[in-house]
C-alpha positions as CSV (number, residue, x, y, z in Angstrom):
1,X,7.4,-46.0,106.6
2,X,10.1,-46.0,104.0
3,X,12.3,-43.0,103.4
4,X,14.1,-41.7,100.3
5,X,17.3,-43.6,101.2
6,X,15.2,-46.9,101.0
7,X,13.7,-45.6,97.7
8,X,16.9,-45.1,95.8
9,X,18.9,-47.9,97.6
10,X,16.3,-50.7,97.5
11,X,12.9,-50.0,95.9
12,X,14.1,-48.7,92.5
13,X,16.7,-51.4,92.0
14,X,13.9,-54.0,92.8
15,X,11.6,-52.5,90.2
16,X,14.4,-52.8,87.6
17,X,15.3,-56.4,88.7
18,X,11.7,-57.8,88.5
19,X,11.9,-57.7,84.7
20,X,15.1,-59.9,84.7
21,X,14.2,-62.8,87.0
22,X,12.2,-65.9,86.2
23,X,10.7,-65.9,89.7
24,X,10.8,-62.7,91.8
25,X,9.7,-62.8,95.4
26,X,9.3,-59.7,97.6
27,X,8.6,-60.3,101.2
28,X,7.1,-57.9,103.9
29,X,9.3,-59.0,106.8
30,X,6.9,-58.6,109.8
31,X,8.6,-61.4,111.7
32,X,11.9,-59.6,111.5
33,X,10.2,-56.4,112.6
34,X,9.5,-57.9,116.0
35,X,13.2,-58.0,116.9
36,X,13.2,-54.2,117.5
37,X,9.5,-53.5,117.8
38,X,8.3,-52.4,121.3
39,X,4.6,-52.3,120.4
40,X,3.0,-54.4,117.7
41,X,-0.5,-52.9,117.7
42,X,0.2,-51.2,114.3
43,X,2.1,-54.1,112.8
44,X,-0.8,-55.2,110.5
45,X,-1.4,-51.7,109.2
46,X,2.3,-51.0,108.8
47,X,2.6,-54.2,106.7
48,X,-0.2,-53.0,104.5
49,X,1.4,-49.5,104.2
50,X,4.7,-51.1,103.2
51,X,3.0,-53.3,100.5
52,X,1.2,-50.3,99.1
53,X,4.5,-48.3,99.0
54,X,6.1,-51.2,97.1
55,X,3.3,-51.3,94.6
56,X,3.2,-47.5,94.3
57,X,6.9,-47.5,93.5
58,X,6.4,-49.8,90.5
59,X,6.5,-53.3,91.8
60,X,4.1,-55.2,89.4
61,X,2.2,-58.1,91.0
62,X,2.1,-59.7,87.5
63,X,5.9,-60.0,87.5
64,X,6.6,-60.3,91.3
65,X,5.1,-62.3,94.1
66,X,4.7,-59.9,97.0
67,X,3.7,-61.5,100.3
68,X,3.8,-61.1,104.1
69,X,6.4,-63.3,105.9
70,X,4.2,-64.4,108.8
71,X,1.6,-65.8,106.5
72,X,4.1,-68.6,105.4
73,X,4.7,-70.7,108.6
74,X,7.5,-72.5,106.8
75,X,9.8,-69.4,107.4
76,X,9.7,-70.0,111.2
77,X,9.9,-73.8,110.9
78,X,13.0,-73.7,108.6
79,X,14.6,-71.0,110.8
80,X,14.2,-73.2,113.8
81,X,15.9,-76.1,112.1
82,X,18.7,-74.0,110.7
83,X,19.3,-72.6,114.1
84,X,20.2,-76.1,115.3
85,X,23.2,-76.2,113.0
86,X,24.4,-72.6,113.2
87,X,27.4,-72.1,115.6
88,X,26.7,-69.4,118.2
89,X,30.1,-67.6,117.7
90,X,29.2,-67.1,114.0
91,X,26.2,-65.0,115.2
92,X,27.9,-63.2,118.1
93,X,30.8,-62.1,115.8
94,X,28.4,-60.8,113.1
95,X,29.3,-57.1,112.7
96,X,25.7,-56.2,111.8
97,X,24.5,-57.7,115.1
98,X,26.9,-55.7,117.1
99,X,25.8,-52.5,115.3
100,X,22.1,-53.2,115.8
101,X,22.5,-54.1,119.4
102,X,24.2,-50.7,120.0
103,X,21.8,-48.7,117.8
104,X,18.6,-50.1,119.3
105,X,19.9,-50.3,122.8
106,X,18.4,-53.8,123.3
107,X,19.4,-57.4,123.0
108,X,17.3,-60.5,122.4
109,X,17.5,-63.9,120.8
110,X,15.6,-62.6,117.7
111,X,18.2,-59.9,117.2
112,X,21.1,-62.4,117.6
113,X,19.5,-65.0,115.3
114,X,18.3,-62.5,112.7
115,X,20.7,-63.9,110.1
116,X,19.3,-67.4,110.7
117,X,15.7,-66.3,109.9
118,X,17.1,-64.3,107.0
119,X,18.8,-67.5,105.8
120,X,15.5,-69.3,106.0
121,X,13.8,-66.5,104.0
122,X,16.3,-67.1,101.2
123,X,16.9,-70.8,101.3
124,X,13.1,-71.7,101.6
125,X,12.7,-70.6,98.0
126,X,16.1,-72.0,96.9
127,X,17.0,-68.5,95.7
128,X,20.1,-68.4,93.5
129,X,20.6,-64.6,93.6
130,X,19.8,-62.1,96.3
131,X,19.9,-58.3,95.9
132,X,21.5,-56.8,99.0
133,X,23.2,-53.7,100.1
134,X,26.9,-53.7,101.2
135,X,25.9,-53.8,104.9
136,X,23.9,-57.0,104.3
137,X,26.8,-58.9,102.7
138,X,27.9,-60.5,106.1
139,X,24.3,-61.9,106.5
140,X,24.4,-63.4,103.1
141,X,27.7,-65.0,103.8
142,X,26.1,-66.6,106.9
143,X,23.3,-67.8,104.7
144,X,25.8,-69.5,102.4
145,X,27.6,-71.1,105.3
146,X,24.4,-72.4,106.8
147,X,23.4,-73.9,103.4
148,X,26.8,-75.6,103.2
149,X,26.4,-77.0,106.7
150,X,23.0,-78.3,106.0
151,X,23.9,-79.9,102.7
152,X,27.0,-81.5,104.2
153,X,25.2,-82.9,107.2
154,X,21.9,-84.0,105.7
155,X,22.3,-84.1,101.9
156,X,22.1,-81.5,99.1
157,X,18.9,-79.4,99.3
158,X,19.9,-75.8,99.0
159,X,21.9,-73.8,96.5
160,X,24.5,-71.3,97.8
161,X,22.9,-68.0,96.9
162,X,25.0,-65.4,95.1
163,X,25.1,-61.7,95.9
164,X,23.6,-59.1,93.6
165,X,25.2,-56.1,95.1
166,X,22.9,-53.1,94.8
167,X,24.5,-49.7,94.1
168,X,23.6,-47.9,97.3
169,X,22.4,-44.4,97.3
170,X,24.6,-42.4,99.6
171,X,22.0,-40.6,101.5
172,X,22.7,-39.5,105.1
173,X,20.8,-38.0,108.0
174,X,19.5,-34.5,107.6
175,X,20.6,-33.7,111.1
176,X,23.8,-35.7,111.3
177,X,25.5,-36.4,107.9
178,X,27.9,-38.8,109.6
179,X,25.1,-41.3,109.9
180,X,23.0,-43.0,107.2
181,X,19.4,-41.8,106.9
182,X,17.3,-43.8,109.2
183,X,13.9,-43.4,111.0
184,X,15.5,-44.7,114.1
185,X,17.5,-41.5,114.4
186,X,14.3,-39.3,114.6
187,X,11.6,-38.0,112.4
188,X,13.5,-34.8,111.5
189,X,16.5,-36.7,110.2
190,X,14.8,-38.3,107.1
191,X,12.3,-37.6,104.3
192,X,9.6,-40.3,104.3
193,X,8.2,-41.3,100.9
194,X,4.7,-40.2,102.1
195,X,5.6,-36.9,103.7
196,X,3.4,-34.0,102.7
197,X,4.9,-31.1,100.8
198,X,4.7,-28.9,103.9
199,X,6.6,-31.5,105.9
200,X,9.3,-31.9,103.3
201,X,9.8,-28.2,103.1
202,X,10.1,-27.9,106.8
203,X,12.6,-30.8,107.1
204,X,14.8,-29.5,104.4
205,X,14.6,-26.0,105.8
206,X,16.0,-27.1,109.2
207,X,18.5,-29.6,107.8
208,X,22.0,-28.9,109.1
209,X,24.5,-27.2,106.9
210,X,28.3,-26.6,107.1
211,X,30.4,-23.6,107.9
212,X,31.2,-21.2,105.1
213,X,28.9,-20.3,102.1
214,X,30.3,-22.2,99.2
215,X,28.1,-24.9,97.7
216,X,30.4,-27.7,96.7
217,X,30.5,-31.4,96.9
218,X,33.2,-32.4,99.4
219,X,32.1,-35.1,101.9
220,X,35.1,-34.5,104.2
221,X,35.0,-30.8,104.5
222,X,31.3,-30.2,103.7
223,X,29.4,-33.4,104.6
224,X,26.0,-31.7,105.1
225,X,26.0,-29.7,101.9
226,X,27.4,-32.7,100.0
227,X,24.5,-34.8,101.3
228,X,21.9,-32.2,100.1
229,X,23.6,-32.1,96.7
230,X,23.6,-35.9,96.4
231,X,19.8,-36.0,97.2
232,X,19.2,-33.2,94.7
233,X,21.2,-35.1,92.0
234,X,19.2,-38.3,92.6
235,X,15.8,-36.6,92.3
236,X,16.7,-34.3,89.4
237,X,18.9,-36.6,87.4
238,X,21.5,-33.7,87.2
239,X,25.2,-34.4,87.8
240,X,26.6,-32.9,91.0
241,X,29.1,-30.9,88.9
242,X,26.2,-29.3,87.1
243,X,24.5,-28.4,90.4
244,X,27.7,-26.9,91.8
245,X,27.9,-24.7,88.8
246,X,24.2,-23.7,89.0
247,X,24.6,-22.7,92.7
248,X,27.9,-20.9,92.4
249,X,27.6,-17.6,94.3
250,X,24.2,-18.6,95.7
251,X,23.3,-19.3,99.3
252,X,22.2,-22.3,101.3
253,X,18.7,-21.0,101.7
254,X,18.2,-21.0,97.9
255,X,19.6,-24.5,97.6
256,X,17.3,-25.8,100.3
257,X,14.2,-24.1,98.8
258,X,14.9,-25.6,95.3
259,X,15.8,-29.0,96.8
260,X,12.5,-29.2,98.7
261,X,10.5,-28.6,95.5
262,X,12.6,-31.1,93.5
263,X,11.8,-33.8,96.1
264,X,8.1,-32.9,96.2
265,X,7.9,-33.1,92.4
266,X,9.9,-36.4,92.4
267,X,7.7,-38.1,95.0
268,X,4.4,-36.8,93.5
269,X,3.7,-39.8,91.1
270,X,4.4,-42.3,93.9
271,X,2.2,-40.5,96.4
272,X,-0.6,-40.2,93.8
273,X,-0.4,-44.0,93.1
274,X,-0.3,-44.7,96.8
275,X,-3.5,-42.7,97.5
276,X,-5.2,-44.7,94.7
277,X,-4.1,-47.9,96.3
278,X,-5.2,-46.7,99.7
279,X,-8.8,-46.2,98.4
280,X,-8.8,-49.8,97.2
281,X,-7.0,-51.5,100.0
282,X,-9.1,-54.6,99.5
283,X,-7.4,-55.0,96.1
284,X,-4.0,-54.8,97.8
285,X,-5.0,-57.4,100.4
286,X,-6.0,-59.7,97.4
287,X,-2.6,-59.1,95.8
288,X,-0.9,-60.2,99.1
289,X,-3.2,-63.2,99.4
290,X,-2.4,-64.4,95.9
291,X,1.3,-63.7,96.5
292,X,1.2,-65.9,99.6
293,X,-0.6,-68.7,97.8
294,X,2.0,-68.7,95.0
295,X,5.0,-68.8,97.3
296,X,3.4,-71.2,99.7
297,X,3.7,-73.9,97.0
298,X,7.4,-73.5,96.7
299,X,7.9,-73.2,100.5
300,X,5.9,-76.5,101.1
301,X,7.9,-78.4,98.5
302,X,11.2,-77.2,100.1
303,X,10.1,-78.1,103.6
304,X,9.1,-81.6,102.5
305,X,12.6,-82.1,101.1
306,X,14.1,-80.8,104.3
307,X,12.0,-83.0,106.5
308,X,12.9,-86.0,104.4
309,X,16.6,-85.4,104.4
310,X,16.7,-84.9,108.1
311,X,14.6,-88.0,108.7
312,X,11.6,-86.6,110.5
313,X,8.7,-89.0,110.9
314,X,6.0,-88.7,108.3
315,X,2.6,-90.2,107.7
């Protein structure tokens, strides 16, 4: 389930970008999920929940092709081929791999080769521009390097995709403001987009604060309060300076109480739309089906070109 950091850092920018692109693909990355997933029994339902969350956030299936990764076998086929030309040190030295290995306390081939599958996800559709956060820039550079290696060895097939660097929302854990908000850090550390009002109030109530009483934005001296102010600003649209002025001589409890209500109000339209989609999940499945059909055409054409360039036997 996505949280408010995902919402401001990825979902809203995607909604804005879908109006600017000739072709816009949004993928539910269920193959990638397997790299850190211990139990896949809820994978199908989680994919549906994620799709409904995207749609509830404003992704328009008339403007965007939304589909599930595993329904397009060409992703895995291309990843396998690209893995043959990807140097192992490039993957082992990837800083994101090192961080994920440490964070998830596990190591497997999927985690190591994550950038290769990601490269396949991008190159399969000959994407020219890819919206990513700052932490994903190393992966996109690997994609560009893999594209160069393939083109040099077999002949030009892939463009080298350019980065659309998304302005990241600086939202951190409610229990440890030194870490980015993430579900992997625990349920109490983040606000999920589908959390009930009661749950949101409780999570904000128990969010850590800093010593002292002054409500000011100072990430070094007051990281916890600065994080709460940043969240407040994102949901309310008010400048942080204005919030500092409004809460001068007021206490943390009042800030938290108001913040919880601002979040609840801000998420209400999304949650209402989500509940409507949930009642008509067959319609969502149909959207995903049509999205897969649309992208399958592009994926098949690319793989035909790849097989021909490599020299695979064909009937």
